[in-house]
N, C-alpha and C positions, 0 to 999 in steps of 0.2 A: 848828867850822863846816865844812860839807861843801864840797868843791872847787867844785861847781856854784854854790853860794851865793857863794863867794868870787869866782868868775868874773863872776857877775851884778853883784855889788857893785863890782868893779873897772871893769866897763863903765859902770855908773852914775856912778862917780866920774870916768871919762874924759869922758863927754859925756851929760848928761841930754837925750835926744833924742826929742821927740815926732815922730810920723810925719806927713809931708805927702805930696802926690802929685805926680808928674811924668808928663806925657803923653809917650809915645814911640810914634809910629806906631800909635795905637789901643790900645796896651798900657799899662796903668797900673802903674807901678813905685813901690812905697812907698819913700820916701827919708827918712832921718833928717835933722833940721835942728837947728842950734844955736839953738833958741828958748828958751822958758821951761822952767824945771826941772820935772821930773815927780817928785812925792814918793813915789809907789808903785812900787817896783822891779818889781812884776808887770806894770805897764802898759808897760814898755819891752820891745820886741822886740829881743833881742841880734842877731838876724839881719836887722834892717831895714837895708837898704843905706845907707851913709853917703857923703856927697859928699866927695871928696878935697880940695876947696878948704878950706884952713885946717887940715888934718890933717897930721901927720908920721908916718912909720913908727915913730919912737922912742916915740910915745905907746902903742903896742901891744906893745912889746918885753917879753917875759917874762910877758905877761898873756894875749895872744890870738894866734891864727894868722890874719893877714889874707889874704883872697882879694880881690885887686884886679882889677876888670874895667875895661879901657880900651876906648874907642871914639872915633872922631872926631866922632860925633853920637849922641844917644840913639835916633835912628831907624835906626841900623845893624841890619840883620836878625840879625847874629851876636850883637850886644849883647842884643837882645830875647830871642833863643833862650837865651843863657847865663843871663839873669836868670830865665827860666822854669825852666830846668834846676836852678838852685840852690834853688828852692822845693820841688822834688819830695821831697827827703829831709832836711828841716830838722833833724829829730831827730839824724841822724847827724853833721851839721855842729856842732850844739850840743854833742854829746858830745866833740867835738874842739876846743872853745873857739874857734870860727871867728867872725870878724867880716867883713862884706862891705863893701868900699869900691868906689865907682864914680867914674870920671873920664871924662866924655864931652865935655870942652871942652879941646882941645889948646892953644887960645890963652890959657887961664887960667894955664898953666904952674905947676900945683900942685907942691908940694914932692915929693909922691909920684911924679908923672909925671916930674919932673926926676931923681929918684933911680933910677927903674926904666927910663926911656927906651923906652917902647913905640913901635911903628910901627903905626898903624892899630889894628885890634882886637887885643886880647891879654888873656889871663887869666894872672895871676901869683899863686902860692900861696907864702906865706912861713912859715917856722918861727917859733916863739916867740922864738928868738934873733935874728931879723931876716934870716936867710939865705934866699935864693930856693930853694925846693924843687921848684917846677914852673913852667914858663913855656911857654905854648902860643899859637899864632896863630889858633886856632879854638876854638869852644865845646867844653866837656868836661862829661860828666855827673858827678853827685855820686859815683857808684861809683868812677870813675877818680880823682877828687879825694881821696876818703877813703883809697883805696889808697895814693896818694902820701903823704898826711899820715901814715898808719900806718907808713910806711917812714922817716919823719924820726927822727933819733936821739933827740931829746927826747920824741917821742911813744912810742918804744919804751921809754924809761925810765919814762914815766908808766904805760904798760900793765904793765910789770914790777912797779911799785909799787902796782898796783891802782887807777890813776887813769884 
């Protein structure tokens, strides 16, 4: 089985997530939700942002590279800008086994927020081994994110092995 197929199957096993919508200051952001299972793997968008509530970073270890976008509210202009930036080069993120996780409710105290301790807006990119590879207090474009990912040790090994 090809690595991309394994990645999609692993994500399917992690969370069968149909898309719902969340309004954020006029911008609609597709959010994955833990609702009914989806039987067709092609119907799942691996880059559909997942809500951090109920998730842990351990669920993605050795399977995917989480990009976690934090904000104090979904109406934060930096959050809206970051989500728009992430959609610009989805293919490059898919090649790097990225999943997008969002947390815009500090009062919910998700496990991911507790583990990464952001202050206000923050974008955090993790390696497949769970280490933080990039943490920034302002939106970043996909080019900068993929450059950072390509410098991760595990990504270097994947590229050397043709992955």
